[in-house]
N, C-alpha and C positions, 0 to 999 in steps of 0.2 A: 367618273369611274370608267365608263366605256371607252371614251377617247384615250384615257391614260392606258388602258389595256391594249387598244389598237396601236398606240404609239410606242409600246413597251421596247420592242427591239429597235425601232427606228430611231429613237433618241440616242442609242448607242451605235447603231450600225448603219443608219441610212436605209434607203429602200431603192430597189431597182426601179427603172422607168419603163414599165410595160405598157404604156399608153397606146391605145389603138385609135388611129386617126379617124376610124369610122363612127366612133362613139361621140355623141354630143352630150356635154356634161352640164348639169344645172344643180344648184344647191338643194339639199334635202330640206324640205319644208314641213314635213309631217312624219311622225313616228310611224304612221301607217305604211309609209314607203320602205321602211326598214323591216317590216314583219317578215319572218322566215329565217332560214339558216343561210349563212354566208361563210365563204372559206377564202383565205388569201394566203399566198406564200411567195417567198423570193429567196434569192441567194446572191451574195455579193462578196467580193474579195477586196481587201485593202492591204496596204503595207502597214506595219506598226506605227509608223509616223503619221499616216493618214488617220488611222483609228483612233490614236490618242490625241491628235491635234498638235503634236510637237515632235521635235526630233528626239528619237529614243536611242540612236546609235546601234540599234539591233537590226539584223536582217531577218525579219519575221513577216510572214504573211498571215493574215486573219481572214478566215472565210466564215461568214455568218449565214445561216439558213434559218428562216423563220416560217412557222405555220401558225395561223391564228383562224379559229373557228368561232363564229358568233351565231348565237340563236336569240332572235328577238321575237317574243311572243306578246303581241299587243293584247290579245284577249285576257291573258293571265297577268299582264303588266310586269313581265319579267325580261331580263337580259342576262344571258350567260356567255362568258368568253373564255375560251380554253386557248392557251398559247403554249408553244414550244419554241425555244431558240437554241440552236446549237452554234457555239463559237469554236472553230477549229484552228489550231495554231500549227504553222509549219515554217520551214526555213532553216538555215544553218545554225542560228543562235537560239532555237527553241529549247533544246536540252539544257543549255547552260542558265536559262531563266525560268524554266518550267515551274520550280518550286515557288518562285516569286509570283508568277502569274496566278497560280493556284491560290496562294495567300490573299492576293488583291481581289480575285474575281470569284473564288469558289466558296466563300464564307457564308453566302446567303442560304437560307433554309431550303429554298426551292432548286438549288444548284446541285448538279451531279457531275463530278469530275471523273473523266476517263483517262487514266495515265497512258493507256496503250496507244491511243490515237491523238493524244494531246488535245482533248476537247472538253468544254464545259457546257453542259445543257441546263437551261432554265425551263421550267414548266410549271404550270399552275391553271387553276380555274378560279374566275371571279364571277359572282352572281349578284344580282340586285334587282330592285324594281325600277321600271322606267321613270317613275316620278322621283327617285333618288337622283336621277341623272339630269332630268329636266329638259325643257325645250332648247335651252342654250347649248346643250351637249352635242347637237347635231350641226352646229354652225360650220364646222370644218370639213363636213362630209358632203360629197357630191354624188349624184346618181345619174346613169346613163339614160337615154331616151326610151329604152326597152325595159328599164326597171330591173335588169338582171346584173348589173355591176355597180359597185360603190368605189369610190376613190377618196383618198385623204392625201392632201399635199403635205409633203414633209421637206426638210432641207432649209436652206437659208437663201431667200430671195436676193438679198443684198450681195451674196457671193455668187449668185447665179447657180446655186446648187439645189435646184428644184427637182424633186423626185416624187413619185406618187406610189402609194400602197394600193393595190387593186384587190378587190374582194368580188368573187363570182357567187351569184345566188345558187344555192344547191337544190 
């Protein structure tokens, strides 16, 4: 559940690569390493063709901005993830296809459509127990040597499209 929430926006939008060369990363081996509050954010712009993975024939840019806050409380055995993703559309063809974009992306219950700036915002909160998500749920997370940053690899290694979502301890 937690990994799914962390990857919510990245599966649609990718993640920026704010990797800091000074950090030394190692796998998270214990839930105790995650105890505390974490926050990550990024923004990235794509063409419509890049975003949808195929030629669309439209001159549209899509900017995604994501903010994820995660609270891991080991003593109470809980995880809470709050996410906000804003997808903003711009370019010469946006007005001609805006209604179609809204139909295809704005139907979700947690979606808010803003016609004035041509954006769709997804937000929500997920909570659960650490035991629901189990030890295997941490296998994709790495922590830096200071214990104040987490990262999760995203993208496709075979295509050389590796990015990281970085979370800072609050």
